[in-house]
Every structure is written in structure tokens, then in C-alpha cells.
C-alpha positions as CSV (number, residue, x, y, z in Angstrom):
1,M,210.2,334.3,226.1
2,P,209.1,333.6,222.5
3,D,206.9,336.1,220.7
4,A,204.8,336.4,217.5
5,E,207.9,337.0,215.4
6,D,209.5,333.8,216.7
7,V,206.3,332.0,215.8
8,R,206.4,333.4,212.3
9,R,210.1,332.6,211.7
10,I,209.8,329.1,213.0
11,A,206.5,328.3,211.3
12,L,207.8,329.6,207.9
13,S,211.0,327.5,208.3
14,L,208.9,324.3,208.2
15,P,208.6,322.7,204.7
16,D,206.0,324.0,202.3
17,T,204.6,326.5,204.8
18,T,202.9,329.7,203.8
19,E,201.4,332.6,205.8
20,K,198.0,333.9,205.0
21,I,195.9,336.5,206.8
22,A,192.5,335.1,207.8
23,W,190.0,336.4,210.4
24,S,192.3,339.5,210.6
25,M,195.3,337.4,211.9
26,P,198.2,335.5,210.5
27,T,197.6,331.8,209.9
28,F,200.3,329.3,208.8
29,R,199.5,326.5,206.4
30,V,201.3,323.5,205.1
31,A,200.3,322.5,201.6
32,G,197.3,324.8,202.1
33,K,196.1,323.2,205.4
34,M,196.1,325.4,208.4
35,F,198.3,324.3,211.4
36,A,198.8,327.5,213.5
37,T,197.3,331.0,214.0
38,V,198.4,334.0,216.0
39,P,195.4,335.8,217.4
40,E,195.3,339.6,217.4
41,D,196.8,340.2,220.9
42,E,199.8,338.1,219.9
43,T,200.2,336.6,223.4
44,S,199.2,333.1,222.4
45,I,199.0,330.8,219.4
46,A,196.4,328.2,218.3
47,V,197.8,324.9,217.1
48,R,196.4,321.5,216.0
49,C,196.1,319.0,218.8
50,P,194.1,315.7,218.9
51,K,191.2,316.2,221.3
52,E,192.2,313.3,223.5
53,E,195.7,314.8,223.9
54,R,194.7,318.4,224.4
55,D,192.5,317.6,227.4
56,E,195.5,316.0,229.1
57,L,197.7,319.0,228.1
58,V,195.3,321.5,229.6
59,L,194.9,319.5,232.8
60,A,198.7,319.0,233.2
61,E,199.7,322.6,232.3
62,P,196.7,324.9,232.6
63,G,199.0,328.0,232.8
64,K,200.4,327.1,229.3
65,F,197.5,325.4,227.5
66,W,193.8,326.1,227.2
67,I,190.8,325.5,224.9
68,A,189.2,328.6,223.4
69,E,185.4,328.3,223.6
70,H,184.9,328.8,219.9
71,E,187.4,326.0,219.1
72,A,186.2,323.4,221.6
73,Q,184.6,321.2,218.9
74,F,187.8,321.2,216.9
75,A,191.1,319.5,217.4
76,W,192.9,322.8,218.4
77,V,194.5,324.0,221.6
78,R,195.8,327.5,222.6
79,V,199.3,328.0,223.9
80,R,200.3,331.1,226.0
81,L,203.6,332.3,224.6
82,G,204.6,333.7,227.9
83,A,204.5,330.2,229.4
84,V,206.6,328.6,226.7
85,E,210.0,327.7,228.1
86,D,212.2,328.6,225.1
87,E,212.4,328.6,221.4
88,A,213.1,324.9,221.3
89,E,209.8,324.1,223.0
90,L,208.0,326.5,220.6
91,R,209.6,324.7,217.6
92,D,208.4,321.4,219.0
93,I,204.9,322.6,219.4
94,L,204.7,324.1,215.9
95,A,206.4,321.1,214.3
96,D,203.9,318.8,216.0
97,S,201.0,320.8,214.7
98,W,202.7,320.9,211.2
99,R,203.0,317.1,211.2
100,Q,199.2,316.8,211.9
101,A,198.4,318.9,208.9
102,A,201.1,317.9,206.5
103,P,200.4,315.5,203.6
104,T,202.1,312.1,203.6
105,R,204.4,313.1,200.8
106,L,205.9,315.8,203.1
107,L,206.1,313.6,206.1
108,E,208.0,311.0,204.0
109,A,210.3,313.7,202.4
110,Y,211.2,315.1,205.9
111,P,211.6,312.1,208.2
112,E,213.6,314.2,210.6
113,L,210.4,316.0,211.5
114,G,208.9,312.7,212.7
115,L,205.5,311.3,212.2
116,P,202.3,312.7,213.7
117,T,201.2,311.3,217.0
118,A,197.6,311.1,215.9
119,E,195.3,312.4,213.2
């Protein structure tokens, strides 16, 4: 089961990513734009997700995904680390969030990371 250190290691391996403490928790940013956070209990992460997709995720896998009340108006979804299958799935989740926040120059420079599914 992936943990907060796996989140940190994978997030920081993505191009132009930095870590910054905000709201008393680690946040990960690409080119200054936040794409992931690790809340204080370190049992979940928050990642970018288009609103229309996150509702489908939550309905399909409510044991893995949920929407925090204070984030409901934003395009973010929570992910329970204990429900993530393996490191590869965690990497896919973080890379997808990274793509949504990354500027075009980075998306073009790292085509192997793919294009965002939506903005």
C-alpha cells in the first residue's frame, strides 16, 4: 500500500515539481501551480480532477475516491491511499493531476506524460 513518502517521491519525480508547506501540510506544485496535497493524517491525498470526471470516480469507486466538503466547489478529489492498488496506480493518479496543472511548455517537453484529459 502506498504511503505519504511514496506520494512525495513520485510527485517530486515529475518535471518542474516542488514541495511547499501550506495549511500545515505538504503541497506539490508544477511551475508554481498546486496539483497535490497530503493532509495531516497522511491517509489520503487531494488531487486535481475535472468536476464531471470526479463525480463518476466517486460513484464508481466510493471506497477509493471522495469529495471533501470544503473542496466541493473546486476541481479536486480525495484519494484514500489504503485503497490505491499499487505504486503504478498512484503514479498514474499523480501524473494525471500534474498534467492538469502543468503549463503547455512542460506538456510539450514531456510528451511521454501525455496530455490532460480536461482543463
